[in-house]
Every structure is written in structure tokens, then in C-alpha cells.
C-alpha positions as CSV (number, residue, x, y, z in Angstrom):
1,M,7.9,9.2,20.9
2,Y,11.7,8.0,21.9
3,H,14.2,8.4,24.2
4,F,17.6,9.7,22.6
5,R,21.3,8.6,24.0
6,Y,23.9,10.1,21.3
7,R,27.7,9.0,22.8
8,E,31.1,9.4,21.3
9,P,32.7,7.0,24.3
10,D,35.1,8.8,26.7
11,V,34.4,12.2,24.9
12,M,30.9,13.1,25.8
13,E,26.6,12.0,25.9
14,D,23.5,13.5,25.0
15,N,20.2,12.4,26.7
16,G,16.8,13.3,25.9
17,V,13.3,12.9,24.8
18,F,11.9,13.6,21.6
19,Y,8.5,13.7,20.4
20,G,7.1,14.4,16.7
21,V,5.0,12.6,13.7
22,V,5.6,10.4,10.6
23,A,4.0,10.2,7.6
24,G,4.1,7.5,4.4
25,Y,2.2,5.9,1.9
26,T,2.5,2.2,-0.3
27,Y,1.5,1.0,-3.1
28,R,0.9,-2.3,-3.9
29,G,0.0,-2.7,-7.2
30,W,-0.7,-6.1,-6.8
31,V,-3.6,-6.5,-4.8
32,P,-6.7,-5.8,-6.5
33,V,-9.4,-3.3,-6.3
34,S,-12.2,-5.8,-5.8
35,P,-13.0,-9.2,-4.4
36,E,-14.0,-10.8,-7.5
37,E,-9.9,-10.0,-9.2
38,S,-7.2,-12.3,-8.8
39,L,-4.0,-11.0,-7.0
40,A,-1.4,-10.6,-9.5
41,E,1.7,-13.1,-9.6
42,D,4.3,-10.0,-9.8
43,K,3.7,-8.8,-6.3
44,G,5.7,-5.6,-6.2
45,L,6.2,-3.2,-3.0
46,L,7.0,0.8,-3.6
47,R,7.2,2.8,0.0
48,W,7.7,6.4,0.9
49,E,8.2,7.2,4.7
50,G,9.1,10.6,6.5
51,R,9.7,11.7,9.8
52,Y,10.3,15.1,11.8
53,A,10.9,14.7,15.9
54,C,11.8,17.5,18.3
55,G,13.2,17.7,21.4
56,Q,15.9,18.9,24.4
57,V,18.8,17.0,25.8
58,D,21.3,17.1,28.4
59,Y,25.0,17.2,27.3
60,N,27.7,16.0,29.6
61,G,31.5,15.7,28.2
62,S,34.2,17.9,28.5
63,L,35.9,21.4,27.3
64,M,38.3,21.2,24.5
65,D,41.4,20.9,26.8
66,G,39.4,18.5,29.4
67,T,37.6,20.5,31.8
68,H,34.7,18.9,32.5
69,Y,31.4,20.5,31.6
70,T,27.4,20.1,31.1
71,M,25.1,21.3,29.4
72,D,21.1,21.2,29.6
73,D,18.1,21.8,27.4
74,I,19.8,22.0,24.4
75,D,17.0,22.3,21.2
76,D,17.4,19.3,18.7
77,Y,15.6,18.3,15.9
78,V,15.7,15.6,13.5
79,F,14.0,14.6,9.8
80,E,14.4,11.4,8.2
81,T,13.3,10.5,5.0
82,R,13.0,6.8,2.8
83,L,12.0,6.1,-0.8
84,L,11.8,1.8,-0.2
85,F,11.0,-0.5,-3.0
86,G,10.5,-4.3,-2.6
87,V,8.5,-8.1,-2.9
88,E,5.9,-9.7,-1.0
89,E,4.5,-12.9,-0.7
90,L,1.0,-14.4,0.9
91,Y,2.1,-17.2,3.3
92,S,-1.6,-18.9,4.9
93,D,-1.8,-15.9,7.4
94,W,1.0,-14.1,6.7
95,L,2.4,-11.0,4.0
96,A,6.2,-11.2,4.3
97,S,8.1,-8.4,2.6
98,L,11.4,-7.4,1.6
99,Y,12.7,-4.4,0.6
100,M,15.5,-2.3,-0.1
101,G,16.1,1.6,-1.2
102,V,17.3,5.2,-0.3
103,G,17.3,6.9,3.5
104,Y,18.6,10.9,4.4
105,R,18.5,11.4,7.7
106,Y,19.1,14.8,9.6
107,L,19.7,15.5,13.1
108,N,20.3,19.5,14.0
109,D,22.1,20.3,17.7
110,D,22.8,23.5,19.2
111,P,23.6,24.4,22.1
112,S,25.0,27.9,21.1
113,F,23.0,30.0,23.2
114,D,26.0,28.9,25.8
115,P,29.4,30.2,25.7
116,Y,31.3,26.8,25.1
117,G,28.4,25.4,22.8
118,Y,28.1,25.2,19.0
119,E,25.5,24.4,16.8
120,R,26.3,20.5,14.8
121,E,24.5,19.5,11.6
122,S,24.7,15.6,10.8
123,N,23.6,14.3,7.8
124,Y,23.1,10.8,6.8
125,L,22.9,9.0,3.2
126,Y,22.3,5.3,3.7
127,V,20.8,2.1,2.4
128,P,18.1,0.2,4.1
129,L,18.0,-3.3,4.0
130,G,14.6,-4.7,5.6
131,Y,12.0,-7.8,6.2
132,Q,8.5,-7.4,7.7
133,L,6.0,-9.9,8.4
134,D,2.2,-8.8,9.6
135,G,-0.5,-11.0,10.3
136,S,-3.7,-11.3,9.4
137,F,-6.6,-9.9,11.6
138,R,-8.6,-12.2,14.3
139,D,-11.4,-10.6,16.3
140,G,-10.3,-7.4,15.0
141,W,-6.3,-7.7,16.2
142,A,-3.0,-8.0,14.2
143,W,0.3,-8.4,15.0
144,G,3.6,-8.0,13.2
145,G,7.1,-7.0,12.9
146,G,10.4,-5.9,11.0
147,I,13.8,-5.8,11.0
148,E,16.2,-3.6,9.2
149,A,19.8,-3.1,8.4
150,D,20.9,0.3,7.3
151,I,24.5,0.8,5.5
152,L,25.9,4.3,5.5
153,V,26.8,5.3,1.8
154,W,27.9,9.5,2.5
155,G,27.9,11.7,5.9
156,K,28.4,14.9,6.4
157,Q,28.6,16.7,9.9
158,R,29.0,20.5,10.3
159,S,30.0,22.0,13.1
160,H,29.3,26.1,13.5
161,L,33.1,26.3,15.3
162,S,32.2,30.1,14.4
163,D,29.8,30.3,17.6
164,I,32.8,29.9,19.5
165,G,35.0,32.2,17.6
166,S,36.7,29.8,15.0
167,L,36.0,28.3,11.6
168,N,33.4,25.9,10.4
169,I,34.5,22.9,9.6
170,E,33.1,19.7,7.8
171,N,33.9,16.2,8.1
172,R,33.1,13.2,5.9
173,Q,31.8,10.3,7.3
174,H,32.4,7.1,5.6
175,K,32.2,3.8,7.5
176,G,29.2,3.3,10.0
177,Y,25.7,1.2,10.3
178,G,22.6,1.4,11.3
179,L,19.9,-1.6,12.9
180,R,16.2,-1.2,13.5
181,G,13.7,-3.1,14.9
182,S,9.7,-3.2,16.1
183,V,7.0,-4.7,16.7
184,R,3.6,-3.3,15.1
185,F,0.2,-4.2,16.8
186,R,-3.2,-3.1,14.9
187,N,-6.7,-2.7,15.8
188,R,-9.1,-2.5,12.8
189,S,-12.0,0.0,12.9
190,S,-14.5,1.1,10.6
191,I,-12.2,4.2,9.5
192,G,-9.1,2.2,9.2
193,N,-6.5,0.8,11.4
194,V,-5.1,1.7,14.4
195,L,-1.5,0.5,14.7
196,V,0.9,0.6,17.8
197,E,5.0,0.2,17.0
198,P,7.5,0.2,19.5
199,F,10.4,0.1,18.2
200,I,14.4,0.9,18.3
201,R,16.8,2.2,16.3
202,Y,20.7,2.0,16.3
203,W,23.6,3.8,14.2
204,N,27.1,3.2,15.0
205,I,29.6,5.3,13.0
206,E,33.8,5.3,12.6
207,D,35.9,8.1,12.8
208,S,35.7,11.3,10.6
209,E,37.6,12.4,7.8
210,V,40.3,14.8,9.4
211,K,39.3,19.0,8.9
212,Y,42.1,21.3,9.9
213,G,43.7,19.2,12.9
214,L,40.0,18.2,13.7
215,L,38.0,15.3,13.3
216,E,34.1,13.9,14.3
217,P,34.6,11.1,16.8
218,A,33.4,7.7,16.1
219,N,29.9,7.7,17.8
220,K,26.8,5.4,19.0
221,T,23.0,6.5,18.6
222,T,19.9,4.9,20.4
223,E,16.6,5.4,19.8
224,V,13.7,3.5,21.6
225,G,10.2,4.7,22.0
226,V,6.7,3.9,20.8
227,Q,4.8,5.3,18.1
228,L,0.7,5.5,17.3
229,V,0.0,5.7,13.8
230,W,-3.6,5.9,11.5
231,R,-2.9,3.6,8.7
232,F,-6.2,3.7,6.1
């Protein structure tokens, strides 16, 4: 669950709450199957992550002629998938993970129910670079955290202007970045670990290429929320 804010400075803003699910799988070949075996020297990491969320946002902006305009209860949904690889190291009671990989994020915003609204699709292909630190359990509890920088490799905005009687347009985006941070609190039980993770995700994307005299303005996205995970 998280609060979503999308803003094109001096142009418009979307605000709303999203609810969703997350899933992931981590492979650590260096971890022994039994306590009698020793740790492998090369401590590699391979991880897949995915998420899906949906919600409703309220639009506050203007029409193309500059007239102030608002729309409420716009249906949005987003999905994201990532493949990460990296190296890990044990330091006393801490496990440090340094990783990179490739990620894809898709966001659909559809106010086409409104006479002045049109569906918008956002696509980001990016390279994540991150660092995580996780502590050992003490009295059944452990904590950790992570930071990450995301480098936009390719972006595409598809605007369904046919919804308002014009031509559909695709604008390519080449410059932008993202930042992420989280803190994790884990509780150990007989059926696995329950993890509570407050997080923040941020994107800053520059103006797109111009197509038919139109562009996707520079924009900023902020997502602040918390996720509950069962790890086994």
C-alpha cells in the first residue's frame, strides 16, 4: 500500500492511493544445505522481483487551452519486473549485498470516461544499482535496509489522443533517474519470516522528444508506503 503522486511542475498533478501485491525469488548458491558444509568463497546473488498495484487518482491541472480542470477517481494500475545479480559478503552479524540488473515499469492512467480525458501509458526500461544490509536475528527480530539508484535507459509515453478525437502519439524519453530507499523489520517464526518494510520510490524524468509538435513534459513521481512480506 502506498501514496502515489505524479507531478508535471506548473502543468498538472495526480494524487491517489494504490494497493497491490509483490513477489520475488532469491537464489544464493553459496549458502550450504546443511550446517556441516562450509560457505562457498564466491558469494553470488540472483534475484527476481515483481509487483502489481492499482488504485484511483485525482487529477488537478488544465485543459490544452489553459483552462483549469479537475477529474476524480481515475483508474490507474502499474506492474514492474526486475532481474538482479550481484555479490554478497558477511560482516560479523551483517549480510551486505551489492547488486545491479535490469528493470521494466509500466503505468496505465485512464481518465477516458471524461470528455476531456484520454488514456496514457508509461513505459520505463532502467538499470538499478543498489546496496542492502541485513542484520542477524536477536530475540526473534532483525532489521535491515537498502538504497538504490535507477538509471533510465529507455522510456516511451503513449497518449491515446484518439479518445478526444485526435491522433495517438508516442513520445520517447531518454533522460531521467530514480531513487529508492527502505527499512526492513523481520520477525522469525516456525513458518518463515514476516517482514514489514516502509519504503519510498522516486522518479525524475526530463522532457521527451517532440512528436507532431507535442512532448511529454518533465515529470516527477513519488511513492511512499509500506509492504508486508512472508519470506520462506
